[in-house]
PADREN-235735 format. One record per residue (C-alpha): residue in one letter; x, y, z negated. Coordinates in steps of 0.5 Angstrom, whole numbers, plus 2048, in hexadecimal, padded with zeros to 3 digits. Each point is the difference from the previous one (the first is absolute). Layout:
% PADREN-235735
REC;A;X;Y;Z .
...
//
This chain:
% PADREN-235735
REC;M;800;801;800 .
REC;P;802;806;801 .
REC;H;802;804;7FB .
REC;A;7FA;803;7FC .
REC;S;800;807;802 .
REC;A;801;7FE;808 .
REC;L;7FA;7FB;7FF .
REC;N;7FB;802;805 .
REC;L;7FA;7FB;7FF .
REC;L;7FA;800;806 .
REC;V;7FB;7FD;7FE .
REC;F;7FA;7FD;805 .
REC;G;7FA;801;7FC .
REC;G;800;805;7FA .
REC;G;7FA;7FD;7FC .
REC;Y;801;7FE;7F8 .
REC;V;806;7FB;801 .
REC;G;804;805;805 .
REC;R;7FF;806;7FD .
REC;A;803;7FD;7FA .
REC;A;807;7FE;804 .
REC;A;800;806;803 .
REC;L;800;804;7F9 .
REC;E;805;7FB;7FE .
REC;A;804;802;805 .
REC;I;800;808;7FF .
REC;R;801;7FE;7F8 .
REC;R;806;7FD;803 .
REC;G;803;806;803 .
REC;G;7FE;7FE;807 .
REC;R;7FA;802;805 .
REC;A;7FA;7FC;802 .
REC;T;7FB;801;806 .
REC;A;7F9;7FC;7FF .
REC;T;7FB;7FF;806 .
REC;S;7F8;801;7FF .
REC;R;7FB;801;805 .
REC;D;7FC;804;7FB .
REC;P;802;808;800 .
REC;E;7FD;800;7F9 .
REC;R;805;7FB;7FE .
REC;R;805;803;804 .
REC;R;7FF;807;7FC .
REC;A;800;7FB;7F9 .
REC;L;808;7FD;802 .
REC;E;802;806;802 .
REC;A;7FE;804;7F9 .
REC;E;804;7FB;7FD .
REC;G;807;801;804 .
REC;I;7FF;7FA;805 .
REC;A;800;802;807 .
REC;A;7FA;7FE;804 .
REC;L;7FE;7FE;807 .
REC;D;7FA;7FD;804 .
REC;P;803;7F9;803 .
REC;G;7FC;802;806 .
REC;D;805;805;802 .
REC;A;806;7FD;803 .
REC;V;805;805;801 .
REC;A;800;801;7F8 .
REC;L;800;7F9;7FF .
REC;K;806;7FF;804 .
REC;T;803;806;7FD .
REC;A;7FF;7FD;7F9 .
REC;L;802;7FA;802 .
REC;E;807;802;802 .
REC;A;801;803;7FA .
REC;A;7FE;7FA;7FB .
REC;S;805;7FD;7FC .
REC;A;7FA;7FB;7FE .
REC;V;7F9;7FE;803 .
REC;L;7FB;7FD;7FB .
REC;I;7FA;7FD;804 .
REC;T;7FA;801;7FB .
REC;A;7FA;800;806 .
REC;A;7FC;7FA;800 .
REC;P;7FF;7FC;806 .
REC;D;7FA;800;805 .
REC;A;7FD;7FB;805 .
REC;H;806;802;804 .
REC;G;806;7FF;7FB .
REC;C;804;805;7FD .
REC;P;7FE;807;802 .
REC;A;807;802;7FD .
REC;L;803;7FC;805 .
REC;R;7FC;802;806 .
REC;A;802;807;7FF .
REC;L;807;800;7FD .
REC;G;802;7FA;806 .
REC;P;800;805;806 .
REC;L;803;806;7FD .
REC;A;806;7FC;7FC .
REC;G;805;7FF;806 .
REC;D;806;7FF;7FB .
REC;A;7FE;804;7FA .
REC;W;7FD;7FB;7FC .
REC;P;804;801;7F9 .
REC;D;804;7FB;7FC .
REC;W;7FA;7FE;7FC .
REC;I;7F9;7FF;801 .
REC;G;7FA;7FD;7FB .
REC;Y;7FA;7FD;801 .
REC;I;7FA;800;7FC .
REC;S;7FC;7FA;800 .
REC;S;7FC;7FC;7FB .
REC;T;7FF;7FA;7FC .
REC;S;7FA;7FE;804 .
REC;V;804;7FD;805 .
REC;Y;801;7FA;7FB .
REC;G;7F9;7FE;800 .
REC;D;7FD;7FD;7FA .
REC;R;805;7FB;7FC .
REC;A;7FB;7FE;7FB .
REC;G;803;804;7FA .
REC;G;807;7FD;802 .
REC;W;807;804;801 .
REC;V;801;802;807 .
REC;F;808;803;802 .
REC;E;802;802;807 .
REC;D;803;7FB;803 .
REC;G;7F8;7FD;800 .
REC;P;7FC;7FF;805 .
REC;L;7FC;806;802 .
REC;N;7F7;7FE;800 .
REC;A;7FD;806;800 .
REC;A;7F8;7FF;7FF .
REC;N;7FE;806;802 .
REC;L;800;804;807 .
REC;E;804;806;7FB .
REC;G;805;7FB;7FE .
REC;A;801;7FD;807 .
REC;R;802;807;802 .
REC;R;805;802;7FC .
REC;V;803;7F8;801 .
REC;R;800;802;808 .
REC;A;803;808;7FE .
REC;E;805;7FC;7FD .
REC;R;802;7FC;805 .
REC;D;800;805;805 .
REC;W;805;804;7FC .
REC;L;805;7FA;7FE .
REC;D;800;7FE;807 .
REC;G;801;807;803 .
REC;A;806;802;7FA .
REC;Q;803;7F9;802 .
REC;G;800;801;808 .
REC;M;803;807;7FE .
REC;G;804;7FF;7FB .
REC;L;7FC;805;7FB .
REC;T;800;800;7F8 .
REC;V;7F9;7FE;7FF .
REC;Q;7FD;7FE;7F9 .
REC;V;7F9;7FD;7FE .
REC;F;7FD;802;7F9 .
REC;R;7FA;7FC;7FE .
REC;L;7FC;803;7FB .
REC;P;7FA;7FE;7FC .
REC;G;7FB;805;7FD .
REC;F;803;806;7FE .
REC;Y;7FE;806;7FB .
REC;G;803;806;7FD .
REC;P;7FE;807;7FF .
REC;G;7F9;801;803 .
REC;R;7FF;7FA;802 .
REC;N;7FF;7FA;7FB .
REC;V;7FB;7FD;7FC .
REC;M;7FF;805;7FB .
REC;E;7FD;805;805 .
REC;R;7FB;7FC;801 .
REC;L;7FE;7FE;7F9 .
REC;R;800;808;7FF .
REC;D;7FB;801;806 .
REC;G;7FC;7FA;7FE .
REC;S;800;7FC;806 .
REC;A;805;7FA;7FE .
REC;R;7FD;7FA;7FF .
REC;L;802;7FA;7FC .
REC;V;801;7FB;807 .
REC;R;802;7F9;7FC .
REC;K;801;7FA;805 .
REC;P;803;7FA;7FC .
REC;G;807;7FE;802 .
REC;Q;802;806;804 .
REC;V;806;804;7FF .
REC;F;803;806;803 .
REC;N;806;803;800 .
REC;R;801;808;800 .
REC;I;807;806;7FF .
REC;H;800;807;7FE .
REC;I;802;805;806 .
REC;D;806;801;7FC .
REC;D;803;7F9;801 .
REC;I;7FE;800;807 .
REC;V;804;806;802 .
REC;S;806;7FE;7FC .
REC;G;800;7F9;803 .
REC;L;800;803;807 .
REC;F;806;805;7FE .
REC;A;804;7FA;7FD .
REC;S;7FF;7FD;807 .
REC;M;802;806;804 .
REC;A;807;7FF;7FB .
REC;R;800;7F9;801 .
REC;P;7FD;7FF;808 .
REC;R;7FF;7F8;802 .
REC;P;7FE;800;808 .
REC;G;7FA;7FC;7FF .
REC;A;7FF;7FF;7F9 .
REC;A;7F9;800;7FE .
REC;Y;7FE;801;7F9 .
REC;N;7FA;800;7FA .
REC;L;800;806;7FD .
REC;T;7FB;7FE;7FA .
REC;D;801;800;7F7 .
REC;D;801;7FA;7FC .
REC;A;7F9;7FF;7FF .
REC;P;7FA;7FD;804 .
REC;A;7FA;801;7FC .
REC;P;7F9;800;802 .
REC;A;7FC;806;801 .
REC;D;7FB;800;7FB .
REC;V;805;7FF;7FB .
REC;V;804;806;802 .
REC;M;7F9;804;800 .
REC;A;7FE;7FE;7F9 .
REC;W;806;802;7FE .
REC;A;800;807;802 .
REC;A;7F9;801;7FE .
REC;D;803;7FE;7F9 .
REC;R;806;805;800 .
REC;M;7FB;805;802 .
REC;G;7FB;7FF;7FB .
REC;L;7FB;7FF;805 .
REC;A;7FB;7FB;801 .
REC;S;801;7FA;804 .
REC;P;7FD;802;808 .
REC;P;7FA;7FB;801 .
REC;E;803;7F9;802 .
REC;I;7FD;7FD;807 .
REC;D;803;7FA;805 .
REC;W;804;801;805 .
REC;T;7FB;7FD;804 .
REC;D;7FB;805;7FE .
REC;D;7FC;804;806 .
REC;S;803;807;7FD .
REC;V;807;7FE;801 .
REC;S;803;802;807 .
REC;E;802;7FB;805 .
REC;A;806;804;7FF .
REC;M;800;7FE;7FA .
REC;R;7FE;7F8;800 .
REC;R;806;7FF;805 .
REC;F;804;802;7FB .
REC;Y;7FE;7FB;7FB .
REC;L;801;7FB;805 .
REC;D;807;800;800 .
REC;S;803;7FE;7F8 .
REC;K;808;800;800 .
REC;R;806;801;7FC .
REC;V;805;804;803 .
REC;S;807;800;7FE .
REC;N;805;805;800 .
REC;A;807;7FD;800 .
REC;L;803;800;806 .
REC;A;7FF;808;7FF .
REC;K;803;800;7F9 .
REC;A;806;7FC;803 .
REC;E;801;803;806 .
REC;L;7FF;807;7FF .
REC;G;801;801;7F8 .
REC;W;7F9;802;800 .
REC;R;7FC;800;7F9 .
REC;P;7F9;802;7FF .
REC;A;800;806;7FB .
REC;Y;7FA;7FD;7FF .
REC;P;801;7F9;7FF .
REC;T;7F8;7FF;7FF .
REC;W;7F9;803;801 .
REC;R;800;802;7F8 .
REC;E;806;804;801 .
REC;G;7FE;804;805 .
REC;L;7F9;802;7FF .
REC;A;802;801;7F9 .
REC;A;805;805;803 .
REC;L;7FB;803;804 .
REC;L;7FB;800;7FA .
REC;D;805;804;7FC .
REC;A;802;805;806 .
REC;P;7FF;807;7FF .
REC;P;7FA;803;804 .
REC;P;802;803;807 .
REC;L;801;807;800 .
REC;R;7FB;804;803 .
REC;L;801;806;804 .
REC;V;7FB;806;7FE .
REC;S;7FF;805;805 .
//
């Protein structure tokens, strides 16, 4: 990885993860550019010191790519594959940087009936979103091998952090205690995702795939009940995962049950989650001071 002050990170997809990675690049003394098609989102990114551009602006995107020392892809794949690969591929030429990170999902593994999964295990995605991730991973890794690029894949479980966590749903009354016996999920705090990405920049391995997850897979209802108790709130209404009020998207989420290992990232990257379980992560969010509000 270049010296921190020389780091220039291009993030294709300035959403929750992309924004956090961009802010960390700036915090380390580097620069960051992120893409978004939403003008309001671009203005919000600019307000935080992140250069923002429309991914449809090929001229601006090419300029940003040529200046980048690292590229992070967070945009989700669609029916035609990875939008970042479609947008950046024709513009790159010999301008690809030394580190390219692709954000994928643990949904590529499919259901394991609660068993452990590792990066070298089979990819048996059980839904359309997971299948698209499998294809996008393959497209990036195959393309990298042919062009000699340093591409790493990061498979993420459900992630949480400020403004995106179970406590927010408990506060606004939208939380439900969805129970499915034997079901376990994996989680990771946004700060630990970002630290894993920067650990990879320091120790890149072309073609590597890493699970970035905490150490404690757990049922969703257990996490929900713990958070409600810590907040002094009554547990939310309990419903079965097959209840009509559960969205189709959430129901698909409950089809997969697995325990995802993070041993490879620990061994190869020297990475350790600052929040090894969801308890530490949620407790830190509960104890954090409320964000400052600007008074006009």
